[in-house]
Steps between C-alpha positions, in 0.01 A plus 500: 500500500278294729617371838494146359724585205735703718527235771526202268763656276698609809497136615597373155790745497613406851476127425717530192570258220548127460657301785528128562647479852523134609441610863169666409208258543309702240733378227562715198364850546460813290350830621420309819277251319618151596464170320376342823209745528429508127607163356332560164684824430810525282703682765810561291296680231254673733425859403440785746146525360427134580657539844267798556195289411607220736570744783173685452283188503683292761623760748366855451140388459527231772588760766242744360772758459277721282297567816798581723669841503849567366762412625363224724353327194847485344653361821230235538516405131878462499491288816227287339733439206783404730317301767141442389179704511374353830822580687502853357137551603562364851798729543294800392225397743753461782636849438146639488410327827208303356415129473766317298302272271717548190210632293483862391134584551296805592645536852857476379436745218332747736783478754762532225358837401619633835862392450787737558873486432530334840280211383713463187816486711338245732398291198856497367635411846260206526600389152868507592431304821325234295784480247758474780299213653542293182861418589642568153796733567629478142189693386483763779713764325287478188177506699620801702598683181157425355325651802712816477420533129131449567501758779675748271243445222200550729517872434489459122 
């Protein structure tokens, strides 16, 4: 199984099924695909296969995850899903100690190929700091659980 398939199906699994939480600005959501981000999609009847296509085109490809090594590509992709490709790219660049322009280009890809477990831990720490800064305590337990699940799946 390719990194893309592994990562995307891990995220689909972690995101879970249909939800329509009135506190969520994304509106109705299934497999993490929100009505706000994809207004032309039939969210309630979304299939995992369609969710995969949307994730691949709009998140995996946007952060050039095919060019990043596992597991940092999975971490960057999942953060892109949750908080946008530019934020995920900037966080990766911060952890790598390079210019934070929000675009995964040749320098980011090259630096990413030198990542270690320490860089992955730093990435997850930066992600949690960002989530905590949002001031949405009712989501923190779920977000924390997500990060633990993602960390656990990095070895698979």
